[in-house]
N, C-alpha and C positions, 0 to 999 in steps of 0.2 A: 984924817979918812973914817976913823971909822965913826967920828960925829956925823959925817955926810952919810951915812949908811945908817946908823944906829936913829937918827931922829924921826927919818921917815918911820921906820918899822914901830916906833914908841908912838908916832900921830895914827899909825894903823891901829896899835893895841887900846890907845885911847878909844879911838872912834868904833872899835867895837863894844865896848864897854858901854861908851854914849847908846850904841843902836841897841844895847841888850839889856836897857834900862827903859825901851820902850820908843824911843824918839825915832820912831819909825824913816821921820824925814831925812835923816844924818845922810851925810855921804862925806866920801871919802876925797881928797883932790888928790889930781895927777902928781905922778912923783917923775922926773928924770930918768931914774933906773928902769931900766925894760921890765928883768925881771917883778919888781916889786910893783911898777905899773901894771903888769898883770894882774897880780893880786890885787890891787886896788879895784881895775877894772870888775874881776868877778864878785866882791865883794856889791858894788856900786850895782851890779846887776841883778846880783841876792836880794838886796835891800829895795827895790824897784819890785820886782820880782813877790815879798813877802807884803809890802803895803798895798800892790796894788791886789793881794789876796784877802788879805783885812779889808782894805775898804768895798770890796764885792762880799766879803761876808757879814759885816757890817749893813750894807743894804738889802742882803736877803733878810737878815732879821730884821729889820726895820718893813718891810712886806708881809713878813709872814706876819709878824705881831700888829697891822694894821688890816689883815686878814682875821686873825684870833678876835680883835675888837669888835670885827661885824660881825662876824657868826655869833657873837656872846651879844649884840644888841641884839640878832634876831632872835636867839632865844627868849631872852627878856620877854622883846613884844609877844613873841607868838603864847609864852606864860601868861603874860598880862590879860590876853584874849581869853584865855583858858579860865580864867578866875572872876 
């Protein structure tokens, strides 16, 4: 009995550590225990949200970097016209 309950908890702990290492794609498989499965579902939803936020942030950084490169090029072009 204890192995049946302990195994999903150990899997959950391993998954939390894996996610903590930066593996934002990691998800936990459902379990047949209602209470534990509620925790699994909550973890997976949190992981999905964090992955979405991270992806959105990466896109914003890429967009802003492109804007800054363009502004820098325009500045260099204007500077070369002055010289």
